[in-house]
Residue frames as qw, qx, qy, qz and C-alpha x, y, z in Angstrom:
[[0.038, -0.760, 0.636, 0.128, -7.16, 34.87, -1.21],
 [0.875, 0.252, -0.384, -0.152, -5.99, 31.80, -3.13],
 [0.750, -0.551, 0.364, -0.028, -4.48, 29.11, -0.91],
 [0.202, 0.624, -0.740, -0.150, -1.07, 27.66, -1.69],
 [0.920, -0.011, -0.319, -0.229, -1.43, 23.94, -2.44],
 [0.703, -0.590, 0.397, -0.028, 0.14, 21.62, 0.11],
 [0.176, 0.606, -0.747, -0.210, 3.43, 20.00, -0.91],
 [0.851, 0.050, -0.466, -0.238, 3.38, 16.31, -1.86],
 [0.765, -0.536, 0.340, -0.110, 4.09, 13.73, 0.82],
 [0.740, -0.148, 0.575, 0.316, 5.98, 11.61, -1.70],
 [0.467, 0.786, -0.201, -0.350, 7.77, 12.42, -4.96],
 [0.788, -0.015, 0.477, 0.389, 9.48, 10.14, -7.46],
 [0.227, 0.872, -0.171, -0.398, 11.59, 12.28, -9.80],
 [0.630, 0.607, -0.461, -0.148, 12.80, 10.37, -12.87],
 [0.521, -0.503, 0.669, -0.168, 13.68, 7.43, -10.60],
 [0.690, 0.334, -0.600, -0.228, 15.14, 4.23, -12.03],
 [0.759, -0.388, 0.458, -0.252, 15.20, 0.76, -10.44],
 [0.630, 0.419, -0.647, -0.091, 17.64, -2.05, -11.17],
 [0.768, -0.424, 0.425, -0.225, 17.92, -5.40, -9.37],
 [0.784, -0.133, 0.558, 0.238, 20.75, -7.79, -10.14],
 [0.226, -0.264, 0.546, 0.763, 21.69, -5.72, -13.16],
 [0.120, 0.474, 0.791, 0.369, 18.18, -5.99, -14.59],
 [0.129, -0.102, -0.005, -0.986, 16.21, -2.82, -15.29],
 [0.034, 0.445, 0.861, -0.242, 12.90, -3.06, -13.42],
 [0.142, 0.897, 0.414, -0.057, 11.67, 0.49, -13.96],
 [0.470, 0.016, 0.116, 0.875, 13.10, 3.61, -15.55],
 [0.011, 0.234, 0.173, 0.957, 12.12, 7.23, -15.28],
 [0.270, -0.628, -0.729, 0.028, 9.31, 6.94, -12.72],
 [0.056, 0.129, -0.148, 0.979, 7.90, 10.39, -12.00],
 [0.389, -0.600, -0.587, -0.379, 4.83, 10.92, -9.83],
 [0.049, -0.302, 0.462, -0.832, 3.63, 12.72, -6.70],
 [0.440, -0.466, -0.767, -0.033, 1.37, 11.56, -3.87],
 [0.121, -0.461, 0.154, -0.866, -0.57, 14.05, -1.74],
 [0.181, -0.020, 0.744, -0.643, -2.27, 13.93, 1.66],
 [0.593, 0.249, 0.508, -0.573, -5.50, 11.88, 1.72],
 [0.564, 0.428, -0.488, -0.511, -5.00, 10.53, -1.80],
 [0.805, -0.055, 0.578, -0.119, -5.89, 6.89, -2.47],
 [0.422, 0.640, -0.529, -0.364, -3.64, 5.56, -5.25],
 [0.951, -0.016, 0.303, -0.054, -3.61, 1.96, -6.50],
 [0.019, -0.633, 0.700, 0.329, -0.36, 0.47, -7.82],
 [0.894, 0.265, 0.278, -0.232, -1.12, -2.01, -10.60],
 [0.360, 0.674, -0.602, -0.232, 0.87, -4.15, -13.00],
 [0.922, 0.083, -0.369, -0.088, 2.01, -7.72, -13.72],
 [0.838, -0.487, 0.109, 0.218, 4.31, -9.82, -11.55],
 [0.729, -0.048, 0.198, 0.654, 7.89, -8.56, -11.77],
 [0.257, 0.802, 0.250, 0.477, 6.89, -5.04, -12.78],
 [0.356, 0.259, -0.367, 0.819, 8.34, -3.58, -9.56],
 [0.442, -0.688, -0.289, -0.498, 5.26, -2.98, -7.39],
 [0.778, -0.579, -0.184, 0.159, 6.69, -4.37, -4.13],
 [0.653, 0.062, -0.033, 0.754, 10.13, -2.97, -5.01],
 [0.003, 0.661, 0.153, 0.735, 8.53, 0.46, -5.23],
 [0.624, -0.736, -0.155, -0.211, 7.43, 0.11, -1.60],
 [0.831, -0.277, -0.089, 0.473, 10.93, -0.93, -0.54],
 [0.402, 0.399, 0.043, 0.823, 12.30, 2.27, -2.07],
 [0.303, -0.730, -0.128, -0.600, 9.81, 4.34, -0.08],
 [0.809, -0.576, -0.114, -0.003, 10.68, 2.41, 3.10],
 [0.065, -0.874, 0.479, -0.036, 14.38, 3.19, 2.58],
 [0.854, -0.215, 0.470, 0.060, 15.29, -0.48, 2.15],
 [0.694, 0.271, 0.409, 0.527, 16.52, 0.12, -1.40],
 [0.056, -0.661, 0.084, 0.743, 17.88, 3.14, -3.24],
 [0.685, 0.694, 0.161, -0.152, 17.05, 4.19, -6.79],
 [0.751, -0.023, 0.321, 0.576, 19.78, 3.62, -9.35],
 [0.241, 0.240, 0.246, 0.908, 18.98, 6.98, -10.90],
 [0.266, -0.640, -0.355, -0.628, 16.83, 10.02, -10.19],
 [0.029, -0.237, 0.567, -0.788, 15.46, 11.03, -6.78],
 [0.449, -0.544, -0.690, -0.162, 12.82, 10.06, -4.24],
 [0.032, -0.306, 0.354, -0.883, 11.59, 12.64, -1.72],
 [0.487, -0.486, -0.723, -0.053, 9.50, 11.51, 1.23],
 [0.372, -0.856, -0.304, 0.189, 8.17, 14.30, 3.47],
 [0.164, 0.970, -0.172, 0.051, 10.76, 16.49, 1.77],
 [0.345, -0.678, 0.647, 0.046, 13.67, 14.19, 2.66],
 [0.438, 0.334, -0.810, -0.200, 15.47, 11.12, 1.36],
 [0.868, -0.295, -0.224, -0.330, 13.63, 7.95, 2.48],
 [0.053, 0.487, -0.789, 0.371, 15.11, 6.21, 5.51],
 [0.541, -0.207, -0.815, -0.029, 14.34, 3.01, 7.39],
 [0.336, -0.377, -0.687, 0.523, 12.29, 3.12, 10.59],
 [0.078, -0.186, -0.080, -0.976, 10.27, 6.19, 9.61],
 [0.112, 0.329, 0.797, -0.494, 7.30, 6.43, 12.01],
 [0.367, 0.419, 0.030, -0.830, 5.39, 8.59, 9.56],
 [0.518, 0.206, -0.672, -0.488, 4.88, 5.50, 7.35],
 [0.713, -0.103, 0.587, -0.370, 2.58, 2.58, 8.13],
 [0.369, 0.405, -0.742, -0.386, 3.35, -0.59, 6.17],
 [0.840, -0.053, 0.429, -0.328, 1.49, -3.87, 5.80],
 [0.022, -0.423, 0.838, 0.345, 3.56, -6.69, 4.26],
 [0.716, 0.054, -0.534, -0.447, 2.24, -9.68, 2.38],
 [0.858, -0.410, 0.090, -0.295, 1.17, -12.61, 4.58],
 [0.915, 0.197, -0.288, 0.202, 4.10, -14.82, 3.61],
 [0.309, 0.557, -0.461, 0.618, 6.54, -12.67, 5.62],
 [0.453, -0.474, 0.397, -0.642, 4.67, -13.50, 8.85],
 [0.838, -0.031, -0.504, -0.207, 4.58, -17.27, 8.64],
 [0.493, 0.135, -0.694, 0.506, 7.04, -17.68, 11.54],
 [0.119, -0.117, 0.454, -0.875, 4.71, -15.69, 13.82],
 [0.501, -0.258, -0.573, -0.595, 1.49, -17.61, 13.22],
 [0.551, -0.362, -0.729, 0.184, 1.26, -18.99, 16.79],
 [0.150, -0.032, -0.356, 0.922, 1.32, -15.55, 18.44],
 [0.111, 0.664, 0.645, -0.362, -1.82, -13.89, 19.76],
 [0.308, 0.750, 0.391, 0.436, -3.46, -11.33, 17.53],
 [0.269, -0.961, -0.049, 0.039, -2.79, -8.61, 20.13],
 [0.632, -0.505, 0.347, 0.474, 0.92, -9.47, 20.08],
 [0.561, 0.358, 0.486, 0.567, 1.04, -9.28, 16.28],
 [0.070, 0.921, 0.263, 0.279, -0.49, -5.81, 16.40],
 [0.509, -0.826, 0.069, 0.231, 2.02, -4.79, 19.08],
 [0.724, 0.022, 0.293, 0.624, 4.88, -5.24, 16.61],
 [0.262, 0.804, 0.268, 0.461, 3.80, -1.85, 15.25],
 [0.354, -0.926, 0.113, -0.066, 5.25, -0.29, 18.39],
 [0.776, -0.431, 0.341, 0.309, 8.35, -2.46, 18.61],
 [0.738, 0.365, 0.338, 0.456, 9.40, -1.89, 15.01],
 [0.223, 0.857, 0.041, 0.464, 10.10, 1.84, 15.43],
 [0.496, 0.095, -0.442, 0.742, 12.61, 3.78, 17.48],
 [0.360, -0.798, -0.363, -0.319, 10.44, 5.10, 20.26],
 [0.013, 0.614, -0.506, 0.606, 13.27, 5.62, 22.73],
 [0.241, -0.157, 0.803, -0.522, 12.11, 4.46, 26.18],
 [0.149, -0.269, -0.926, -0.219, 9.57, 1.64, 26.10],
 [0.425, -0.426, -0.178, -0.779, 5.95, 2.68, 26.55],
 [0.350, -0.174, 0.721, -0.572, 4.42, 1.85, 29.95],
 [0.101, 0.152, 0.977, 0.110, 2.31, -1.29, 29.80],
 [0.249, 0.623, 0.610, -0.421, -1.01, 0.53, 30.27],
 [0.242, 0.692, -0.180, -0.656, -0.24, 3.06, 27.54],
 [0.029, 0.274, -0.860, -0.429, 0.94, 0.30, 25.21],
 [0.171, 0.322, 0.928, -0.073, -2.19, -1.75, 25.82],
 [0.272, 0.692, 0.362, -0.562, -4.41, 1.28, 25.25],
 [0.204, 0.578, -0.456, -0.645, -2.77, 2.05, 21.87],
 [0.002, -0.061, 0.959, 0.276, -3.16, -1.56, 20.74],
 [0.207, 0.489, 0.793, -0.297, -6.80, -1.63, 21.83],
 [0.270, 0.692, 0.070, -0.666, -7.54, 1.61, 20.00],
 [0.162, 0.423, -0.690, -0.565, -5.96, 0.29, 16.80],
 [0.075, 0.154, 0.983, 0.064, -7.95, -2.96, 17.04],
 [0.257, 0.619, 0.561, -0.486, -11.15, -0.97, 17.51],
 [0.207, 0.629, -0.234, -0.712, -10.32, 1.14, 14.47],
 [0.266, 0.262, -0.800, -0.469, -10.19, -1.95, 12.23],
 [0.808, -0.146, -0.037, -0.569, -13.22, -3.60, 13.89],
 [0.727, 0.221, -0.645, 0.081, -10.93, -6.31, 15.29],
 [0.280, -0.544, 0.551, -0.567, -11.11, -5.99, 19.06],
 [0.903, -0.141, 0.190, -0.360, -12.96, -9.31, 19.33],
 [0.886, 0.350, -0.277, 0.125, -9.92, -11.00, 17.75],
 [0.071, -0.854, 0.441, -0.268, -7.38, -9.75, 20.32],
 [0.556, -0.479, 0.657, -0.174, -6.77, -13.00, 22.19],
 [0.938, 0.292, 0.145, -0.118, -7.03, -15.36, 19.22],
 [0.619, -0.307, 0.525, 0.497, -4.02, -17.11, 17.73],
 [0.231, 0.588, -0.358, -0.688, -2.97, -15.59, 14.42],
 [0.008, 0.139, -0.932, -0.335, -3.04, -19.09, 12.88],
 [0.207, 0.424, 0.850, -0.234, -6.74, -19.44, 13.70],
 [0.242, 0.645, 0.170, -0.705, -7.81, -16.35, 11.80],
 [0.670, 0.595, 0.427, 0.127, -9.11, -16.02, 8.25],
 [0.542, 0.245, 0.205, 0.777, -7.24, -14.08, 5.58],
 [0.053, -0.765, -0.251, -0.591, -9.48, -11.05, 6.03],
 [0.622, -0.774, -0.119, 0.007, -9.08, -11.09, 9.82],
 [0.754, -0.219, 0.084, 0.614, -5.30, -11.34, 9.52],
 [0.362, 0.480, 0.229, 0.765, -5.25, -8.40, 7.14],
 [0.315, -0.863, -0.211, -0.334, -7.22, -6.29, 9.63],
 [0.732, -0.613, -0.009, 0.296, -4.56, -7.00, 12.25],
 [0.648, 0.082, 0.188, 0.733, -1.75, -6.01, 9.89],
 [0.080, 0.706, 0.236, 0.663, -3.50, -2.71, 9.22],
 [0.554, -0.816, -0.143, -0.084, -4.00, -2.17, 12.96],
 [0.779, -0.303, 0.061, 0.545, -0.28, -2.80, 13.44],
 [0.458, 0.365, 0.228, 0.778, 0.53, -0.20, 10.79],
 [0.154, -0.820, -0.275, -0.477, -1.67, 2.40, 12.51],
 [0.680, -0.590, -0.299, 0.315, 0.15, 2.32, 15.86],
 [0.498, -0.179, 0.023, 0.848, 2.68, 4.96, 14.82],
 [0.205, 0.810, 0.320, -0.447, -0.09, 7.34, 13.65],
 [0.504, -0.029, 0.508, 0.698, 1.27, 7.34, 10.08],
 [0.277, 0.618, -0.018, -0.736, 0.71, 9.99, 7.43],
 [0.524, 0.431, -0.572, -0.461, 1.24, 7.46, 4.63],
 [0.797, -0.098, 0.556, -0.216, -0.05, 3.88, 4.47],
 [0.324, 0.461, -0.737, -0.373, 1.72, 1.39, 2.20],
 [0.800, -0.008, 0.478, -0.364, -0.34, -1.77, 1.63],
 [0.122, 0.428, -0.816, -0.368, 1.30, -4.67, -0.24],
 [0.436, -0.060, -0.811, -0.384, -1.33, -6.94, -1.82],
 [0.302, -0.087, 0.641, -0.700, -3.87, -6.65, 1.05],
 [0.759, 0.181, 0.048, -0.624, -6.55, -8.31, -1.11],
 [0.358, 0.342, -0.856, -0.148, -4.55, -11.46, -1.91],
 [0.197, -0.102, -0.969, 0.111, -6.61, -14.61, -1.26],
 [0.271, 0.319, 0.527, -0.740, -9.76, -12.61, -0.39],
 [0.271, 0.514, 0.764, 0.281, -13.01, -13.16, -2.29],
 [0.107, 0.509, 0.288, 0.804, -14.77, -10.17, -3.85],
 [0.455, -0.775, -0.357, -0.254, -17.06, -9.54, -0.87],
 [0.692, -0.590, -0.107, 0.402, -14.24, -9.54, 1.70],
 [0.516, 0.132, 0.176, 0.828, -12.01, -7.54, -0.65],
 [0.063, -0.686, -0.311, -0.655, -14.67, -4.83, -0.85],
 [0.606, -0.758, -0.239, 0.017, -14.94, -4.80, 2.95],
 [0.709, -0.294, 0.008, 0.641, -11.17, -4.38, 3.25],
 [0.314, 0.374, 0.250, 0.836, -11.12, -1.53, 0.76],
 [0.298, -0.788, -0.322, -0.433, -13.98, 0.22, 2.56],
 [0.702, -0.628, -0.166, 0.293, -12.06, -0.11, 5.85],
 [0.586, -0.068, 0.120, 0.798, -8.88, 1.41, 4.37],
 [0.095, 0.566, 0.338, 0.746, -10.90, 4.20, 2.77],
 [0.475, -0.808, -0.308, -0.165, -12.60, 5.00, 6.08],
 [0.707, -0.472, -0.065, 0.523, -9.24, 5.14, 7.86],
 [0.457, 0.145, 0.207, 0.853, -7.67, 7.47, 5.29],
 [0.106, -0.687, -0.337, -0.635, -10.64, 9.85, 5.44],
 [0.611, -0.748, -0.259, 0.009, -10.81, 9.81, 9.25],
 [0.693, -0.485, 0.072, 0.528, -7.06, 10.25, 9.72],
 [0.276, 0.920, -0.150, -0.236, -6.26, 12.28, 6.60],
 [0.573, -0.415, 0.638, 0.303, -3.76, 9.60, 5.60],
 [0.503, 0.553, -0.473, -0.466, -2.48, 9.01, 2.07],
 [0.835, -0.062, 0.537, -0.104, -2.71, 5.43, 0.77],
 [0.344, 0.529, -0.677, -0.378, -0.53, 3.58, -1.73],
 [0.794, -0.008, 0.483, -0.369, -2.37, 0.30, -2.38],
 [0.119, 0.387, -0.834, -0.376, -0.60, -2.48, -4.31],
 [0.703, 0.184, 0.569, -0.385, -3.08, -4.87, -5.92],
 [0.253, -0.020, 0.827, 0.502, -3.57, -7.15, -8.92],
 [0.050, 0.582, 0.764, 0.273, -7.26, -6.32, -9.32],
 [0.032, 0.136, -0.043, 0.989, -8.46, -2.74, -9.69],
 [0.366, -0.466, -0.603, -0.534, -12.16, -3.56, -9.42],
 [0.506, -0.581, -0.587, 0.247, -12.54, -3.69, -5.61],
 [0.366, -0.426, -0.172, 0.810, -10.82, -0.30, -5.22],
 [0.196, 0.448, 0.491, 0.721, -12.60, 1.51, -8.05],
 [0.226, -0.843, -0.449, -0.191, -15.09, 3.36, -5.78],
 [0.532, -0.774, -0.074, 0.335, -12.29, 4.88, -3.67],
 [0.705, 0.032, 0.215, 0.675, -9.52, 5.65, -6.13],
 [0.048, 0.871, -0.036, -0.487, -8.13, 9.08, -6.82],
 [0.399, 0.717, -0.497, -0.282, -5.48, 7.81, -9.22],
 [0.985, 0.011, 0.157, 0.069, -3.78, 4.69, -10.58],
 [0.044, -0.749, 0.618, 0.237, -0.04, 4.11, -10.93],
 [0.961, 0.224, 0.125, -0.102, 0.42, 1.40, -13.56],
 [0.220, -0.667, 0.668, 0.245, 3.80, -0.34, -13.96],
 [0.896, 0.252, 0.365, -0.001, 4.61, -2.56, -16.93],
 [0.772, 0.513, 0.115, 0.357, 7.45, -3.23, -19.33],
 [0.582, -0.102, -0.106, 0.800, 9.89, -1.04, -17.41],
 [0.006, -0.367, -0.170, -0.914, 7.59, 1.94, -17.81],
 [0.095, -0.463, -0.722, 0.505, 4.99, 3.64, -15.63],
 [0.082, -0.424, -0.323, -0.842, 2.06, 6.01, -15.94],
 [0.072, -0.347, -0.678, 0.644, -0.05, 7.83, -13.36],
 [0.248, -0.126, -0.263, -0.924, -3.54, 9.22, -13.81],
 [0.660, -0.004, 0.331, -0.675, -7.21, 8.59, -13.29],
 [0.608, 0.074, 0.790, -0.016, -8.66, 5.15, -13.99],
 [0.610, 0.709, 0.305, -0.177, -10.32, 6.51, -17.12],
 [0.261, 0.879, -0.361, -0.169, -7.03, 7.92, -18.41],
 [0.194, -0.574, 0.795, 0.041, -4.69, 5.06, -17.50],
 [0.470, 0.029, 0.882, -0.032, -6.60, 1.81, -17.91],
 [0.623, 0.602, -0.004, -0.500, -7.36, 2.02, -21.61],
 [0.922, 0.264, 0.241, 0.146, -6.59, -0.26, -24.53],
 [0.518, 0.777, -0.143, 0.328, -4.20, 2.24, -26.15],
 [0.213, -0.827, 0.428, -0.296, -2.36, 3.15, -22.95],
 [0.779, -0.366, 0.504, -0.065, -1.81, -0.39, -21.66],
 [0.879, 0.418, 0.141, 0.178, -0.84, -1.61, -25.14],
 [0.306, 0.845, -0.297, 0.322, 1.87, 1.08, -25.13],
 [0.454, -0.688, 0.509, -0.249, 3.13, 0.05, -21.67],
 [0.857, -0.135, 0.497, -0.023, 3.24, -3.67, -22.47],
 [0.005, -0.526, 0.657, 0.540, 4.53, -3.26, -25.98],
 [0.035, -0.121, -0.930, -0.344, 1.81, -5.56, -27.34],
 [0.397, -0.359, -0.393, -0.748, -1.94, -5.47, -27.89],
 [0.059, -0.190, -0.811, 0.551, -3.98, -5.31, -24.67],
 [0.273, -0.495, -0.543, -0.621, -7.76, -5.08, -24.60],
 [0.040, 0.083, 0.610, -0.787, -9.61, -3.25, -21.81],
 [0.306, -0.431, -0.691, -0.493, -13.30, -4.07, -21.52],
 [0.200, -0.091, 0.482, -0.848, -15.92, -2.63, -19.18],
 [0.476, -0.304, -0.723, -0.398, -19.01, -4.52, -18.05],
 [0.596, -0.657, -0.443, -0.130, -21.43, -3.81, -15.21],
 [0.302, -0.923, 0.163, -0.175, -19.07, -1.33, -13.57],
 [0.777, -0.428, 0.380, 0.262, -16.04, -3.65, -13.71],
 [0.326, 0.781, -0.462, -0.264, -12.88, -3.44, -15.79],
 [0.934, -0.034, 0.336, 0.115, -11.31, -6.45, -17.50],
 [0.083, 0.779, -0.533, -0.320, -7.78, -6.38, -18.92],
 [0.944, 0.186, 0.269, -0.044, -7.30, -9.07, -21.57],
 [0.714, 0.646, -0.191, 0.191, -4.11, -10.30, -23.19],
 [0.246, 0.575, -0.600, 0.499, -1.71, -10.02, -20.21],
 [0.653, -0.349, -0.631, 0.230, -1.14, -11.70, -16.86],
 [0.074, -0.643, 0.165, -0.745, -2.08, -8.93, -14.41]]
């Protein structure tokens, strides 16, 4: 008997985005399913981080619809895990790593506070899951970029999310550490069955794990496999000018634009 496919976790249906009267994106249509790993690519100002804010319920589309778990997105949704860019945590740099991770419990509406032992156990489990238990008592300011990113992912896991939103988790990481971070996220999504929306400027570190790419540019978007989306013809259409895509030793290079 043929099985009915599972419904998408997330749907953008002809959604438009405007900020300050400026059109950022128009007519975005795509679906994200359980366990999918999708990279969100595009130049600065294309709307990558704004896309995450729409999913988090912090902004509303100016046209079209967004359906998240079959409902309109709302703030404080425990079914989403979100890792912000580092810059939003500068005021918290003197806190212990364990305390930073604990924000993942405090940021949601759990009702009564968790007992201390239960809270500590959840934080410890999340730290173990990102191979960061040895960092628990360190000051956030003492940690490297890769170590900080592990803590942000641990924080996002505390609500047992079905969807992980990662905003530029590879920023400031070299290729080796970027590959480690991608492998960690991929392991988590396979172990937990979590979908991943991964905002990044560089597709190369995530190539081994990707199911699809969502590329934003010039107010337009396209979703598909790497082979279908990241091509000279397709990106030239999105940018409205000639873009060259080259492949060498298993890496992709996009020439002619600031990506």
